C-alpha positions as CSV (number, residue, x, y, z in Angstrom):
1,M,26.1,-50.6,40.0
2,S,22.5,-50.2,41.4
3,E,23.2,-53.2,43.3
4,V,25.2,-51.0,45.5
5,L,22.4,-48.8,46.3
6,R,19.9,-51.6,46.7
7,K,22.4,-53.8,49.3
8,A,24.0,-50.3,51.4
9,D,22.5,-49.9,54.9
10,F,23.1,-46.5,54.7
11,L,24.9,-43.9,52.5
12,I,25.7,-40.1,52.3
13,I,25.9,-38.9,49.3
14,P,27.3,-35.5,47.7
15,G,25.6,-33.4,44.6
16,V,27.9,-33.5,41.9
17,F,27.5,-31.5,38.3
18,N,30.9,-32.7,36.3
19,P,33.0,-35.5,35.5
20,F,35.9,-33.8,38.1
21,T,33.5,-33.4,40.8
22,A,32.4,-36.8,40.9
23,L,35.8,-38.2,40.5
24,L,36.8,-36.4,43.6
25,A,34.1,-37.6,45.3
26,E,34.9,-41.1,44.8
27,K,38.5,-40.8,45.5
28,V,37.8,-38.9,48.8
29,G,35.7,-42.2,49.6
30,F,31.8,-41.7,48.7
31,K,30.3,-44.8,47.3
32,A,27.7,-43.1,45.1
33,V,26.9,-39.4,43.7
34,Y,24.0,-37.7,42.7
35,L,23.6,-35.9,39.6
36,S,22.1,-32.7,41.2
37,G,19.6,-30.7,38.6
38,A,20.2,-27.7,40.9
39,A,23.8,-27.7,40.5
40,L,24.2,-29.0,37.1
41,T,21.7,-26.2,35.7
42,S,23.6,-23.5,37.7
43,S,26.7,-24.7,36.2
44,F,25.3,-24.0,32.9
45,G,24.1,-20.4,34.0
46,L,20.5,-21.4,34.2
47,P,17.9,-21.3,37.0
48,D,16.3,-24.6,38.2
49,L,13.2,-24.4,36.4
50,G,13.0,-27.2,34.2
51,V,14.6,-25.6,31.2
52,I,17.6,-28.7,31.0
53,T,17.3,-31.2,28.5
54,L,17.0,-34.9,28.6
55,D,20.0,-34.6,25.8
56,E,22.2,-32.7,28.5
57,V,21.6,-34.4,31.3
58,A,22.5,-37.4,29.2
59,E,25.4,-36.1,27.8
60,M,26.7,-35.3,31.7
61,V,26.1,-38.7,32.8
62,R,27.9,-40.3,30.1
63,R,30.6,-37.9,30.6
64,I,30.8,-38.9,34.7
65,R,30.5,-42.7,33.7
66,E,33.5,-42.6,31.4
67,V,35.6,-41.6,34.5
68,T,34.2,-43.2,37.2
69,N,32.6,-46.6,38.5
70,I,30.7,-45.8,41.3
71,P,26.8,-45.5,41.5
72,I,25.2,-42.0,39.6
73,I,21.6,-41.4,41.1
74,V,20.5,-38.9,38.2
75,D,17.8,-36.2,39.3
76,A,15.5,-35.7,36.5
77,D,13.2,-33.1,37.2
78,T,9.7,-34.2,36.3
79,G,11.0,-36.9,33.7
80,F,11.2,-34.2,30.6
81,G,7.4,-34.5,30.4
82,E,4.4,-37.0,30.7
83,A,4.4,-40.8,30.8
84,I,5.4,-41.5,27.9
85,N,8.5,-39.0,27.7
86,V,9.8,-40.6,31.6
87,Y,9.8,-44.1,29.5
88,R,12.2,-42.7,26.8
89,A,14.0,-41.0,29.6
90,V,14.7,-44.0,31.8
91,K,16.1,-45.5,28.5
92,V,18.5,-43.2,27.4
93,L,19.8,-42.3,30.8
94,E,20.4,-46.1,31.8
95,K,22.2,-46.4,28.5
96,A,24.2,-43.4,29.6
97,G,25.4,-45.3,33.1
98,A,22.4,-43.8,35.4
99,S,22.4,-46.6,38.0
100,A,19.1,-44.5,39.6
101,I,16.9,-42.0,38.2
102,Q,14.8,-39.2,40.4
103,I,11.3,-38.3,39.2
104,E,9.3,-35.6,41.1
105,D,5.4,-35.1,41.1
106,Q,5.5,-31.0,40.3
107,V,3.7,-29.5,37.8
108,L,5.8,-28.1,34.9
109,P,7.6,-25.8,34.8
110,K,9.0,-27.2,38.0
111,K,11.1,-25.3,40.5
112,C,13.4,-25.8,43.7
113,G,11.8,-27.8,45.7
114,H,12.1,-25.6,48.2
115,L,10.6,-22.3,46.7
116,E,7.0,-21.3,47.2
117,G,4.9,-21.0,44.5
118,K,5.3,-24.9,43.6
119,E,2.0,-27.0,42.2
120,V,1.7,-30.7,42.0
121,V,0.0,-33.2,39.6
122,T,-2.5,-35.5,40.5
123,P,-1.6,-39.0,42.1
124,K,-2.6,-40.8,38.9
125,D,-0.6,-38.8,36.9
126,M,2.6,-39.4,38.7
127,I,1.7,-43.3,39.2
128,A,1.5,-43.2,35.3
129,K,5.1,-41.6,35.4
130,I,6.1,-44.3,37.9
131,R,4.7,-47.5,35.8
132,A,6.3,-45.9,32.8
133,A,9.7,-45.7,34.4
134,V,9.2,-49.4,35.9
135,K,8.4,-50.6,32.7
136,A,11.3,-49.0,30.9
137,R,14.2,-49.7,33.3
138,R,16.4,-52.7,32.9
139,D,18.3,-52.8,36.5
140,M,18.4,-49.3,37.7
141,L,16.4,-47.7,40.9
142,I,13.2,-45.6,40.5
143,I,13.0,-42.8,43.0
144,A,9.9,-41.0,43.4
145,R,9.8,-37.7,44.9
146,T,7.3,-35.8,46.3
147,D,6.9,-32.3,46.7
148,A,3.1,-32.6,48.3
149,R,4.3,-31.2,52.0
150,G,4.7,-28.2,50.4
151,V,1.4,-27.9,48.6
152,N,-1.2,-30.1,50.4
153,G,0.4,-30.7,54.0
154,L,2.7,-33.5,55.1
155,Q,-0.4,-36.3,55.2
156,D,-1.1,-35.8,51.3
157,A,3.0,-36.5,51.0
158,I,2.2,-39.4,52.9
159,E,-0.6,-40.8,51.0
160,R,1.4,-40.2,47.7
161,A,4.2,-42.0,48.9
162,K,2.1,-45.2,49.9
163,L,0.5,-45.1,46.7
164,Y,3.8,-44.4,44.5
165,L,5.3,-47.3,46.4
166,E,2.4,-49.5,44.7
167,A,3.2,-48.2,41.7
168,G,6.4,-49.7,41.2
169,A,8.8,-47.1,42.8
170,D,11.9,-48.4,44.9
171,V,12.6,-45.4,46.9
172,I,10.3,-42.7,48.1
173,F,12.1,-39.0,48.3
174,P,10.5,-36.9,50.6
175,E,11.1,-33.2,49.6
176,A,11.3,-29.9,51.9
177,L,9.7,-31.4,55.1
178,E,10.2,-28.8,57.7
179,N,11.6,-30.2,60.9
180,K,12.6,-33.7,62.4
181,E,9.6,-34.3,63.7
182,E,8.0,-34.6,60.0
183,F,11.2,-36.7,58.9
184,A,10.2,-39.2,61.7
185,I,6.4,-39.4,61.2
186,F,7.4,-39.9,57.7
187,A,9.6,-42.7,58.2
188,K,6.9,-44.3,60.7
189,E,4.4,-44.2,58.1
190,V,6.3,-45.2,55.0
191,K,7.6,-48.6,54.9
192,A,10.2,-48.0,52.2
193,P,13.7,-47.3,51.5
194,L,14.1,-43.5,52.1
195,L,16.1,-40.5,50.5
196,A,16.5,-37.0,52.5
197,N,17.5,-34.2,51.1
198,M,20.0,-32.2,53.1
199,T,20.3,-28.9,51.1
200,E,21.3,-25.8,52.2
201,F,19.0,-22.4,52.9
202,G,15.4,-24.3,52.3
203,K,12.4,-25.4,54.1
204,T,14.4,-28.0,55.7
205,P,16.7,-27.4,59.0
206,L,20.0,-28.6,58.7
207,I,20.1,-32.4,60.0
208,T,23.2,-34.5,60.5
209,A,23.2,-37.8,58.7
210,S,23.4,-39.7,61.6
211,E,20.3,-38.1,62.6
212,F,18.7,-39.4,59.3
213,K,19.7,-42.9,59.8
214,E,18.3,-42.8,63.1
215,M,14.9,-41.7,62.0
216,G,15.3,-44.7,59.1
217,Y,16.3,-43.4,56.1
218,K,18.6,-45.1,53.7
219,Y,20.3,-42.3,52.0
220,V,20.9,-38.6,52.7
221,I,21.7,-36.4,49.5
222,F,23.6,-33.0,49.8
223,P,22.9,-32.0,46.3
224,V,24.4,-28.4,46.0
225,T,27.2,-28.1,49.1
226,I,30.2,-28.3,47.0
227,F,28.9,-26.3,44.0
228,R,28.1,-23.8,46.4
229,V,31.3,-23.8,48.5
230,A,33.1,-24.0,45.3
231,A,31.4,-20.8,43.8
232,K,32.0,-18.6,46.8
233,A,35.8,-19.8,46.5
234,M,36.0,-19.0,43.3
235,K,34.4,-15.6,43.4
236,E,36.4,-14.6,46.3
237,A,39.4,-15.7,44.1
238,L,38.4,-13.8,41.4
239,E,38.1,-10.4,43.3
240,V,41.4,-11.1,44.3
241,L,43.0,-11.4,41.3
242,L,40.9,-8.1,40.0
243,K,42.2,-6.2,43.0
244,E,45.5,-7.5,43.4
245,G,46.9,-8.6,40.0
246,T,48.6,-11.4,41.3
247,Q,47.6,-15.0,42.6
248,K,50.1,-14.8,45.5
249,S,47.6,-14.7,48.6
250,L,45.6,-17.5,47.2
251,M,47.8,-19.9,46.8
252,D,47.4,-21.8,50.2
253,K,43.8,-22.2,49.2
254,M,44.7,-23.7,45.9
255,M,44.7,-27.5,45.3
256,T,48.3,-28.2,44.1
257,R,49.0,-29.3,40.6
258,K,49.9,-32.7,41.8
259,E,47.0,-33.5,43.5
260,Q,44.8,-31.9,40.9
261,Y,46.9,-34.6,38.5
262,E,46.3,-37.8,41.1
263,V,42.2,-36.7,40.8
264,I,42.1,-36.9,37.1
265,N,44.6,-39.8,36.7
266,Y,47.1,-38.1,34.9
267,Y,50.0,-40.4,35.9
268,F,48.3,-43.4,34.5
269,Y,47.7,-41.8,31.4
270,E,51.2,-40.5,30.9
271,S,52.6,-44.1,31.6
272,L,50.4,-45.8,29.1
273,D,51.6,-43.2,26.6
274,K,54.9,-44.3,27.6
275,E,54.2,-47.9,27.4
276,L,52.1,-48.0,24.3
277,A,55.2,-46.1,22.9
278,K,57.7,-48.8,23.0
279,G,58.8,-50.6,20.3
280,L,58.2,-48.1,17.8
């Protein structure tokens, strides 16, 4: 499935955080999904500070892979440790069904890339992680994210990206650039498949997918968009239930039972059950 990512001209990739959201994205028509660390940790009721474990991420990858065949890009934060940990993480996540893994050059405990107070490791340390990832992978893509823009400036991010490419990274992900001009400069200077992060409420202004494509980016992720929309809708529904004691005013905002069953392939399983019961 990594071939889909390699051969694609341009992909818009939504962030997902469980099998249902991945299935929904596939049925809507997306060709790949991004298992967002921020969305996944929030769904666990935890902050995005690197507290999630490799086993927890791998289990979610396995569950998503069980129900969908489209490529899964996995946010693996800093690789769950040093270079030797990255080596194992790649082995585990690829076996679980990941098509690509993203690792970043932050110091642990990592932070959301759009917050203040980040620190980055030395280029040498990140290069060791990339080499470990390349050595461990069978076929998956290695995406190297640099958070250097918010720490040392755009030029350092560009220089790091070039070093990460030399180390074997397949895709470069510049995090938290602050305007379209910076994205354009980065794309001009770094000759590689590029991934842009179009998250909300961060350092990056809202830029459309078509604008990123024009600048030369190959992938655009929307990591927490559907989580935030769903979270607000759930909060509002809970408030209505508490206040009104009925869901009557919420009915037109719901996915119907039939629509829900279509997403989870209920009718396939129902038909399969009947077929297997024949002749018993």
